[in-house]
C-alpha positions in Angstrom: 98.4 -52.6 127.8 101.9 -52.7 129.2 103.3 -54.3 126.0 101.6 -51.7 123.9 103.1 -48.8 126.0 106.5 -50.5 125.8 106.1 -50.7 121.9 105.2 -47.1 121.6 108.1 -46.0 123.7 110.5 -47.9 121.5 108.9 -46.3 118.4 109.3 -42.8 120.0 113.0 -43.6 120.7 113.8 -44.9 117.3 111.9 -42.0 115.6 113.8 -39.4 117.8 117.2 -41.2 116.7 116.3 -41.1 113.2 115.2 -37.5 113.2 118.4 -36.5 115.1 120.5 -38.3 112.3 118.6 -36.5 109.6 119.0 -33.1 111.4 122.8 -33.8 111.6 123.0 -34.6 108.1 121.1 -31.4 107.0 123.4 -29.2 109.3 126.8 -30.5 108.1 125.9 -32.0 104.6 126.4 -29.0 102.4 123.5 -30.4 100.3 123.4 -29.1 96.7 126.8 -27.5 97.2 128.3 -30.9 97.1 126.2 -32.5 94.4 127.9 -35.1 92.3 130.9 -35.7 94.7 129.5 -38.5 96.9 130.8 -42.1 96.9 128.6 -45.0 95.6 125.9 -42.9 93.8 124.3 -46.1 92.6 123.0 -46.4 96.2 120.5 -43.6 95.1 119.1 -45.5 92.0 115.6 -46.7 92.8 114.8 -50.3 92.5 111.4 -51.9 91.4 108.8 -50.4 89.1 105.8 -50.3 91.5 107.0 -47.7 93.9 109.2 -45.9 91.3 106.0 -45.2 89.4 104.5 -43.6 92.4 107.3 -41.1 92.3 109.4 -42.9 95.0 106.9 -41.5 97.7 105.6 -44.6 99.4 108.0 -44.7 102.4 105.0 -45.1 104.9 103.2 -47.7 102.6 106.0 -49.9 101.1 105.4 -53.5 101.9 106.9 -56.9 101.0 110.1 -57.6 99.1 109.9 -54.4 97.2 110.3 -52.4 100.5 113.9 -53.6 100.8 115.0 -50.4 99.0 112.2 -48.0 100.0 111.8 -48.8 103.7 113.1 -52.0 105.3 110.4 -51.8 107.8 107.8 -52.7 105.3 109.5 -56.3 104.5 107.7 -58.1 107.4 104.2 -56.9 106.2 104.4 -59.3 103.2 101.3 -61.7 103.1 103.2 -64.6 101.5 105.8 -66.6 103.4 108.5 -66.4 100.6 108.8 -63.9 97.8 111.3 -63.1 94.9 111.4 -60.1 92.7 113.5 -59.2 89.5 113.5 -55.8 88.1 115.4 -54.4 85.0 115.7 -50.7 84.2 117.2 -49.1 81.0 119.0 -46.3 82.8 120.8 -43.4 81.3 123.7 -43.5 78.7 122.8 -47.1 77.8 123.5 -48.4 81.3 121.3 -51.2 82.5 120.2 -51.5 86.1 119.2 -54.8 87.4 117.8 -55.7 90.9 117.1 -59.2 92.5 115.6 -59.6 95.9 114.4 -62.7 97.7 112.8 -62.9 101.3 111.6 -65.4 103.8 109.3 -65.2 106.9 110.5 -67.0 110.2 109.2 -66.8 113.7 111.7 -64.1 114.6 110.8 -61.8 111.6 111.5 -61.6 107.9 115.0 -61.9 106.2 115.6 -60.4 102.8 118.6 -60.6 100.4 119.0 -58.2 97.6 121.5 -57.6 94.7 121.8 -54.5 92.7 124.2 -54.3 89.6 125.1 -51.7 86.9 125.8 -53.2 83.5 127.8 -50.3 82.0 129.3 -52.2 79.2 132.6 -52.2 77.5 134.7 -48.9 77.5 137.8 -48.4 75.2 141.1 -47.7 77.0 142.6 -44.3 76.1 145.9 -42.7 77.3 147.7 -39.4 76.8 149.6 -40.9 73.9 146.7 -42.9 72.4 143.6 -40.6 72.8 141.8 -42.7 70.2 142.3 -45.9 72.1 144.9 -48.4 72.6 142.7 -51.3 71.3 142.1 -52.5 74.9 138.7 -52.4 76.7 137.5 -52.5 80.3 134.2 -53.3 81.8 133.3 -51.6 85.0 131.5 -53.5 87.7 129.3 -51.9 90.2 127.1 -53.9 92.6 125.4 -53.7 96.0 124.8 -56.9 98.0 122.2 -56.3 100.9 121.0 -58.3 103.9 117.7 -57.0 105.5 115.9 -57.8 108.7 112.3 -56.7 109.5 109.9 -57.4 112.3 106.3 -56.3 113.0 106.4 -55.3 116.8 102.7 -55.0 116.8 99.9 -54.9 114.2 100.6 -51.3 113.8 104.5 -50.9 114.3 107.2 -52.4 112.2 111.0 -51.8 112.2 113.6 -52.8 109.7 117.5 -52.4 109.0 119.6 -53.3 106.1 123.4 -53.8 105.7 124.6 -53.1 102.1 128.0 -54.2 100.9 129.1 -51.9 98.0 131.7 -52.9 95.5 133.1 -50.8 92.5 135.8 -51.9 90.2 137.2 -50.6 87.0 140.4 -50.6 85.1 142.6 -52.0 87.9 141.0 -49.5 90.3 138.5 -50.5 93.0 136.7 -49.7 96.4 134.5 -51.3 98.8 132.3 -50.1 101.6 129.3 -50.7 103.8 126.1 -48.7 104.0 123.2 -49.2 106.6 119.5 -48.4 106.1 117.1 -48.1 109.0 113.4 -47.7 108.9 110.1 -47.6 110.9 106.4 -47.6 109.8 103.4 -46.9 112.0 100.0 -47.7 110.6 96.6 -46.2 111.6 98.1 -43.2 113.3 96.0 -41.1 115.6 93.4 -44.1 115.3 92.6 -43.0 111.9 92.3 -46.1 109.8 94.5 -46.3 106.7 96.7 -43.3 107.8 100.2 -44.4 108.0 103.7 -42.8 108.6 107.1 -43.9 107.8 110.7 -42.8 108.4 113.8 -44.1 106.7 117.5 -43.2 107.0 119.6 -44.6 104.3 123.2 -45.1 103.2 124.8 -44.5 106.6 128.4 -45.7 106.7 132.1 -44.9 106.7 133.8 -43.0 103.7 135.0 -44.9 100.7 138.5 -44.5 99.0 139.6 -46.0 95.9 142.9 -48.0 95.6 144.6 -50.5 93.3 147.6 -50.8 90.7 145.9 -48.6 88.4 146.8 -45.7 90.5 150.5 -46.0 89.9 152.0 -43.9 87.1 155.3 -43.7 85.6 156.7 -40.3 86.1 160.0 -38.3 86.5 160.4 -35.8 89.4 162.0 -32.7 88.4 165.2 -31.9 90.1 165.6 -35.4 91.3 168.9 -37.4 90.5 166.9 -40.6 89.5 165.1 -41.3 86.3 161.6 -42.2 85.8 159.9 -44.4 88.3 156.4 -45.5 89.4 154.4 -43.3 91.9 151.0 -44.0 93.5 148.2 -41.4 93.3 146.6 -40.9 96.7 142.9 -40.7 96.3 140.6 -38.6 98.5 137.8 -40.1 100.7 134.3 -39.6 99.9 131.2 -39.7 102.1 128.1 -42.0 101.2 125.1 -40.2 99.8 123.0 -40.2 103.0 119.3 -39.3 102.9 116.5 -39.1 105.4 112.9 -39.6 104.2 109.7 -38.8 106.1 106.5 -40.1 104.5 102.8 -40.0 105.1 100.3 -42.5 103.3 96.7 -43.1 103.2 95.0 -46.4 102.2 91.4 -45.7 101.1 89.0 -48.5 100.4 86.4 -47.0 98.1 84.4 -50.4 98.2 85.1 -54.1 98.0 86.7 -53.9 94.6 88.2 -50.5 94.4 91.1 -49.1 96.5 93.2 -45.8 96.4 96.7 -45.4 98.0 97.9 -41.9 98.3 101.4 -41.2 99.5 103.9 -38.2 100.0 107.4 -38.1 101.2 110.0 -35.4 102.1 113.7 -36.4 101.2 116.6 -34.6 102.8 119.5 -35.2 100.7 123.2 -35.1 101.8 124.5 -34.5 98.3 121.7 -32.8 96.3 118.6 -30.6 96.7 115.9 -31.7 99.1 112.7 -33.1 97.3 109.0 -33.5 97.9 107.5 -36.7 96.4 103.8 -37.4 95.7 102.2 -40.6 94.5 98.8 -42.5 93.8 97.9 -46.0 93.1 94.5 -47.1 92.0 93.6 -50.8 92.3 90.8 -52.8 91.1 90.2 -56.2 93.0 93.9 -56.0 93.8 94.7 -57.3 90.4 94.8 -54.3 88.1 96.8 -51.3 89.1 97.3 -47.8 87.6 100.0 -45.4 89.3 101.4 -41.8 88.9 103.9 -39.8 90.8 105.3 -36.3 90.9 108.6 -35.0 92.2 108.8 -31.3 93.5 112.0 -29.8 94.6 114.6 -27.0 94.1 116.2 -29.2 91.3 113.1 -29.1 89.3 113.5 -25.7 87.6 115.8 -25.1 84.6 118.2 -23.0 86.8 119.1 -26.2 88.8 118.4 -28.9 86.3 117.6 -32.5 87.1 117.8 -34.9 84.1 114.8 -36.9 85.4 111.4 -35.1 84.6 109.0 -34.4 87.5 106.4 -37.1 86.8 106.4 -40.9 86.6 103.8 -43.2 85.2 103.0 -47.0 85.6 100.8 -49.9 85.7 100.6 -53.5 87.0 98.7 -56.7 87.0 98.6 -59.3 89.7 97.5 -63.0 89.1 96.3 -64.4 92.6 96.4 -68.1 93.5 98.6 -70.4 95.6 101.4 -68.6 94.0 101.1 -64.9 93.3 102.7 -63.4 90.2 102.8 -59.6 89.6 104.2 -57.8 86.7 104.7 -54.1 87.1 105.9 -51.2 84.6 107.2 -47.7 85.2 107.8 -44.9 82.8 110.4 -42.3 83.9 110.9 -39.3 81.3 114.5 -38.1 81.0 116.1 -35.0 79.7 119.0 -35.3 77.3 119.0 -39.2 77.3 116.4 -41.8 76.3 113.4 -42.2 78.6 113.8 -44.9 81.3 111.6 -48.0 81.2 111.4 -50.2 84.3 109.8 -53.7 84.4 109.5 -55.9 87.4 108.3 -59.3 88.1 107.4 -60.6 91.6 106.4 -64.1 92.7 105.0 -65.0 96.1 104.7 -68.4 97.7 
């Protein structure tokens, strides 16, 4: 009894801190007034097909290695001792988004490693004097390397934290930073079987600033006695795109073979409009899956356009055995660009 009370007290403290952080972000963020001006926007690109096809709503339900992105508290709820997942997404403007994650369970909890990368391709170099290109090309590299720790405090409560190293490099200009994610999940809330809540605060860290030899320009200062020389352009600092997500999920066992997961999440964005996400997943014998999701927010109407349409669809199949293999697919319709297709493969040992 004493241990239960202590665990619940810790949970309340964590939730209060998370909510305070979220409130502070909403008070000082500026929200949609600063859209498109954050550092490291790649931190906001969802990873994995399963929960993306549910509209990105399962903050309370996310489990296993896929939870590293959605809510690190769910990582330790994986049934297998070791897991690996690879996901590929055809993103906008011919950009490829790849995600790799592995996890292992230990006596003290579960540790996860993840890598996200953007393959932007080759870009021709243009200058003021050569607007059609100089014949040179450069290839931007954007990646996020993450370390996650998750622990189930009780059979109902789990917590998790991630530290993500961010690196961006293009045309002799680069920046690096660190972003932290914190999450908590509580199952069977109010003694209602299958009713879960989850809270996640993501992308908390110091501002990022670009530097490098690419910022030096050859110029002549008017009124100065010396000729042309190199001057360094000073760049501004930009905050990370912090978000606070509060979610509710319900796991309904219709019978021994059929199950329905329902989830909803409110997302407060530091650099965009707030969003409400809804998702559903039907599974047959935990082997065949059908999924759908819906996004509702101020950015959904035409006056405040969002290039991603309001709904998502997906499906998956899992092959059970000593080694579980899951293949998931998500379809994300997009305005102005080709629709996104996401494929994930997960292996559990």
